[in-house]
Every structure is written in structure tokens, then in C-alpha cells.
N, C-alpha and C positions, 0 to 999 in steps of 0.2 A: 505495500499499498503506501500511498507516499500523499505526505502532506503539508495544503500551499496555503500560506501564512499573506495576512495584510490589512492593514489597522481599516479596510471596508471594505469597496467593489471593486476597487483601480484591477486588485491582485487576479479580479475576472477577468482581464484579455492573455492573461500569460498561462489558467486554466481553461481560457480554446486552445489559443493553440500547443498544449499539453496531453491535452489532452486527440487533438488532430492526428500530436506526432505522437499518441500512445491509447489506443484505443481499449486495447484488453487491459491497461490500467484500472483498480479501483483506485480512485483517490479521493479525498478528504480533504477542501474547501475552508477553510477557516480565517474568519472576517473577528475582526477586534473591535464593530464598531464604538464599544462602552469609550472609545475614547479614541473616540476618529474623529478628528484626519491626528497623521503620528511628527506633521509637515513643520506645527506650532511646539512642538513640542523639549522638552534635552533629553540631551543625547541620555543620560545616566536610567528618566523614567524609563525610552526605549529600551535601551538594554533589559533594563526589568520583565518586559511588555518583552521582549522578544523571544529572553530563556526560562517565565514562563508556560509559551503558548507552543517551543519545542518542547519540551520535556511532558505536554500533552498528547501533544503528537506523537511523543517516544513510544510512551506511555494506552495507545492509541495501537500499536504495532504498527506505528510507519517503521520505511526501513531509510526514507528519501525522505528528505527538509524543505523546498524551497518556501524563498523568502522575498516573495514576490512581491516588495517595497523597496523603491531603492535611497529609501530613507533609513529603515529600515536596517539593510543591509551595507549603505554607511557606518550607520552607528552602532549598528548587534553582527554582523555575521563571523569577527572573525573574535567575539565573546563566546556566540553560539560555538563554531570551530574545537570549542579547548575547551567544551561545556560537555561538548558529547559528538564527541574524537572521532566516535563508533560508527553513522553515520549521515551517510557521505550528507557535504550544505549546499544547493546552488543558493548562491545572492541573484540580484538584479539590478545593475550597476547602466548607469548610459552611454550610449555605441559610439560614444568620445574617437573609437580606434574605425569606427568603419566611417563616420564621418570624417574626420584626415584623411583617408581616404582612399575617401570619392569627392572630393572640396577640389573644384577648380579654381574661385576664387579664392582661397586661400585666407578661408575665415567663415568660423562655423558660431552656431550659439546651442545653452543646454539651457533649454524650461525643466524648469525646478523648483519642489521646495526649498523653502526659508532656511531649514536646515538643511536636505543636501547641499545649498548655495553654496555654505560656513561647514562643509565638512570637508575634515580632513582626507580623508577617501576621492573625493575626486577631484583634490589639487592636486591629490599622488596621480591619479589618474590619466588626470591634462598634461602633466609632465613628463608621465612613459607616453605619449601614445601622438603628444598636438606636435612637439617639435618646430618648422619654424608658420603653425598653423597659426592668427586666430582667433580662442576661445570665448565669444562671451556668455558667460552664469547669468540670466533672465532672472533670479526669484520669481512666483509666481503667483499671489497670494488669493486663496480663498479658488482657487484654479479643484483642485482638487473636490474640491466643496461643493460645485459647479455638479457634479459627476456623482458625488452623493445624495443629493438630493433632485437629483435627474435632471434639475435645468438643462438641459443640451441646445434646446432651442429655443433660448430664449437672446431675443436681436439684438439686448441692450450688451451679455455679456462679448458675445461675438464685437461688439466692432471697439469692446473694450481687450478686446484681442487686441486689434487689427494698431489701434491706438498704442497701445504694452510695446507694439512689435515691431515697429514701426523703424524706429530708429536703425536693430539690429538690423535688421535689412532693404532699408536704406545702405547701412556702410555697408552692402555688401556681401552679408553673408548666405550662404550659397545647400545648407546644410540645417538645419533644424534638427537637434535631440526631444525627443521626448523625453526630458528627465524622471520622468515619472508613472509610475503602470495607468492612474487613472486619466492621462493624458489620454492614450489609447481612444480614450471614450469621444474625446474632443475632434480626433481626426476632419468630418465633419464639415468645424468648423473654422478648424482651419488651416485645412488644405485652399477656400478660398485667398483667402488671408497670406498665403505664402502662393500660387500659383504661377508658373511662366516664372518666376524668380528665383524660388526653392522647393527640395524636396526633403519631408518628415523622415528621421530614423526614428525608426521602431528597434527594441530587441526578443519581445517576446517570444520571438521566431527562435533567437539563436540560444536557450531557455533551452526551449521544448529538445533542443535537437542535442544538446549536454543532458537536458533529463532523458531521454535516447539513451546516451552511454552512461550513466552514471546507473539507470533500475532495473539493473541485474534482473531480480529473481520477482521485483515488484512486474516487472510487467507484463507480469500473462494473473489478467484473473479474469476481475466478469464484466471488470466495465461498468461497474458502481461508481453512485459518489453520493458522497455524505455535503451534504451541509452544517453546517456551526458556528456561534456567535454566540458573544461577549450579550446582544442587546441587537432588544429586535430584528431573529430572525425569521419570523415571516416579511418582513422587509427586505432582505437577503434573498428571499424567493422571490421576490416577485422587481425583483430588481433584473430579473435575467430576460423574457421580452424584452422592458424599456429599454437593454440593450441590442436587444438584436442578438440574445442568446437562447431564444425558446429550442432550440434544437439540446442544450443538454440539462433540461428539464425533466425531459426520454429518458435518461442514467438516473437521478434518483433514486432510494433504497424508500426513500421518505421523505415525508418533511424537515423544513430546519428546524436549527433546534437549540436552544442554547443553552451554552455548558459557562460557567464560572472558572475560569481563571485567576 
């Protein structure tokens, strides 16, 4: 069994890619909705949540854990690997490396939460892979909340996002890295803004490929999905059709459940 967790709905984009790549694996998706979003919280709090959730997933029998949250990966994946060294862990990092490889203008932008923007892990990622490429890191406060509240067609938000991105696009950035798993669900809003000027870079498929490499016996299951949440589990399940993921509901082995972790 493979455990996948995020602060809320964002990691469902990663869940979808993993399900497509490992159709027979049994999956558990855990949303820490009692504490969403993580992006405005300090590292110590996030680290504590990540370790508690990972232990819970391990107790359920998960043999591979996916931290489907850029903020949680940046703040806590190293601690998680030290705490549970016998369970392979896959983190989610902004796609700086593929964006650098693809840029023609020599300038990219990473859209992120406030926490990820200030993280040492992102800084190190940029130092390792950017080379001579100019990297703009653009915090996007409130964007994850738009996804959590399913306000994806708000015309006011579309205009706000356009203004937010305008300076870096005007400066020539031609690769826009989605540095938060929630932002994958904002693609319909962001694509018209960057059309003809830049490409969006998502890493969900790359995470799924890594899961295929590490799955081992977890690859062989019955294709079942369990949804868990620390608050409002019914909202997690109801979000599947709203986010275009109705097909995942056919794999559910029961209603989403609330857990205390």
C-alpha cells in the first residue's frame, strides 16, 4: 500500500498521476485539512505534522510514503527519512531542473507558498540546477486556499493572478514552475495568462515515475483507494468531481473517514 499526503486537496493532483502509473496499487490519500494550508506555518509545526501523519500511514501498512506537498517536503522530508529510514519516501520539489533545461530566454519563475519561498531546500535546489539561468521566486499567498475552497472560476482571481505574474513575464521568464501541488488545479486560470509567452512546469508525472521505481510489492494490489482527513472528510470526497477527478471515486472502498493524528 502507498500512502500519499498533503495539507489538503493539492496532493490529489499527485494522487491522480500515481493512480494512472500504478493502476493496481492500493492507495491511501491523507489530507491534513484541520491544519490547511501549510504555506503560512512555521517549519517546526509542519515537521511535527508530517512525522505524525507518516507514522500513522506506516501503522496502516504503507510501504511507500509520498509527501505530496512542496511546503512539507521543504520543511520536513529530511526529518521524515531519518525517523522512518526503512520506508522509502518520495518528496515533491519545484521543477527547477526541467525548467532550466527548457528555457530559451535564460529566465524562469517559481510560483510557491510563502514557506517554500523562504526555505533552504528551494534555495539549494536553485543553486544546484540553475547555473546561469535567472530564477525569480514568486510567493503566491492565498492561491492554495482558492483551490481548497474550490473557487477556481473566480474572475477576480484570474485578474489578480495576471497582475501578479506580469512583472516576471514582462522580464522574459519563459518557464513558470508550479511550486505547490495545489497550483496544478489552477492550470485553467494560468494557461491563458502565460499563453504565447511561457510554459507551465508541473512535476506530478515525475513523482509518479519515482513511485513506479520504488513501489516494489505495493505495485500489486486491487486498485483500491482510501480517503482520510483530519477534518471535513466529506468535503475531501466531494472535491473529486469538482476538480475533474470523478474517476478516482470509482476506486473508493468506502466513504472518506475522519482521523485524529
